[in-house]
N, C-alpha and C positions, 0 to 999 in steps of 0.2 A: 584468437580469431574464430569466427563462427564457421559453421559447416560450409557456407557458400564459397569461402576462399579455398577450401581444401578439395571440393568436389567439382566445381565449375572450372573450366580452363580459361585463363585470363590472358588477354593480348592487348598491350598498350601501344597504340600507333601515334603518329605525329599529330594529326589534326582531324577534324570531322570529314574532310574530303578523303583522307586516307582510310578512315573507318568505313565510309560508304563504298569506296572502291574495293576494299577487302571483302566487305559483305557481299557485293555483287559477284565477285570471283567465287566465293564459297557457295553462294546460291546456285550459280551455274554449274559448279563441280558436283554439288549434291544432286542437281537435276539430271545431269548426264549419267551418274551412277544409278539413280533410282529408275530411270527409264530403261537403262540397259538390263537391270535386274528384274523389274516388275512391270515395265511398260507404261508407267505413269509417274508423274512427280506431283505430289499434293503439298502445296505450300500455303501457309497462313501468313497474311500480310499484316503489318502494323502501320499506324499513322505516325506522324512526327517528321521533323525536319531532316534528321539523319537518314531514316528509311527513304524519304523522298529523294535525297541525293543518290542513294543506292538504286532506286528505280530509274533515275535518269541514265545511270551507267548501263543498266539492263536494257534500256530501250535502244541502245546502240550495239547490242551484242547479237551474235548469231546463236541460235539454240533450236532444239527440236520442239518448238513452241506448241505444236499440235497435241503434244502429250503432257502438257502442263495442266494442272487443275488448281484453281486459285480460290482460296477462302479468306475470310477476314477475322481478325481477333476481336475487334469491337467496332461499334459504329454509333454515331450520334443520331438521335431521333429527329431528323430534319428531312425536308423534301428530297426526293431521290436525286435531283440535279443540283443540290446545294453545294457550293464550293467548299464548305467546311466539313463535308463528309469525307471519310477516308477512301471510300470507293471512287469518288470523283477525283480526288488527288491522284490516286494510283492510275486511274484511267487516263488522265491528262498527261501524266509524266511518263507513262510506260505502256499500260495495257492496250490502249487504243493505237499504239504505234507498232505493235508486233502482232503476228497472225495467230494469237491464241483464240481458239473457237469461242464464241460468245457463250455457248451453253456450258463451257468449262470455267467460267468466271462467276463465282457465287457470291454476289453482294448480299449483305444482310438487308432484309426488307424493313429497315428501321422506320421508314415513312409510315408504316402501318401501326406504329406505337410499340413500346418496349415489350409488353406482355405477349402480344400476338406474334411479333417478330421473333422473340426468343423461342416460342414453341415451334414455329415453322423452321427456323434455322437449326434447331436441335435435331430435327429429322435428317437433315443433310449431313450434319456433323457425325451423327451416329453411324451413317453408312460410310463415311470417309475414314474414320479412325482405323489404325493409327496414321497420323500425318507423317509426311517425310521430313518436313522442316517447319518450324514455327519461328517467325521473326517477331521479336519483341523490342520495345523501348522501355524506358523507365523515367518517371517524372521526378521532380525535386522532392516529392513526399514519398518516393518509393513505389508509387502506383505503377502498374503495368496493365496494358489493355485498358479496360474500365473497371479494374479491381482497385478500389481506393481504401486508404487506411480507415479503420473503425467500422467498416461495413461487413456484415455477415450475410452469407448466402447459403441455401441448402446444398450440402455436399453432393447430393445425388443428381444435381442438374448439370447438363453439359453446357447450357447457355443460360445466362442470367438476364432478367429484366432489371435494369437499374433506374430508380426514380429519384434518387437524391444525390447525384454526383456533385461534388464540391466545385466542379468547374462547369461552366455553361456549355451546352444545355444540360439540365439535370436528368433528363430522360435519355438513357442509352441502352445498348445491347452489348453484352460481352461474353466471350467464351469463358467458361469456368476455369479455375486453376487445374483441376484434374484433366479437363479437355486440352488445355494448352500444354500440359505435360505429357499427353499421350501421343508422343511423336518420336521419331528416330533421332532428331537433332533439334536443339534450340539455339537460335542465334540472337543474342541480346546486344543491342547497340546503345551505348551511353556516351554522350559527348558534352563537354562544357563544365566549367568549374562549379556551376550551380548544382550539379548532380553529385559532387564529391561527398557532401554530408550524408546523402541517402546511401551511397555505396559503403561508406564507413559504418553506418548504422546496420546495414545488411550483414556486413562481414563480422560485426561484433555480436551478431545473433539477435538483434532486435526484430520484432514481428512486422516488418514492412511487407506490403503485399507481394513484392517480387519473391519473397522467401516462401510463399505458399505454393509456388509452382513446383510440381513434382518432377522427378527425373533430372536433378541437378547434375548428375554425372554426364548427361547428354548436352549440357549447356556450354557453348563457347561465348565468352563475353569479350566484345570488341569495344575498347574505350580509347579516347584520345588522351594526350598527356595532361590536359587540364582536369579531366574527370578521374583518371586512373590513380590507383594508390601508389 
């Protein structure tokens, strides 16, 4: 087995709903600890169906929302109000339903185009690091955020402009692997039998994009029974 299986901590739960509920619980617990220790909780959000379920649980929770700081791991270059954007999904399912101050929610300005948005967002990220928690998903090809197989990016960038994503739209903005790994904790949510081959490839040491994320010892992997090993 590859390094991933030995350094990340793996938790296999019953189904996607259980994964989402556990993720929400862990996010709330991390927030409480971070705010007690440092006065702020800096969280990076992911797109995807399982994170969306987690956001719905969070929308029903009580928390010290005024001290949360929200960032995004990646975004599609679409109009700011497009329903396919991660920021719109997170707003509709959670962020608009709790009193997090709007100036603490940092959507990627992807509507400006990938290159300009990446430069602008990098300034915010540089000031925020290290994050307290990064929430990630994983695609069937092992991609995470908008880091896709076969693509190379400058290692010194905190935020990449992506112009050739294999999934539409081709233009995207994504945090880099080093930026995603510069955090106190990583929470990876993976559900569904279609993800099992990518998990197996990762654990066998194949160079899938999720393997590029640094800080594997900080990673908690929550899977359902269909995706888990």
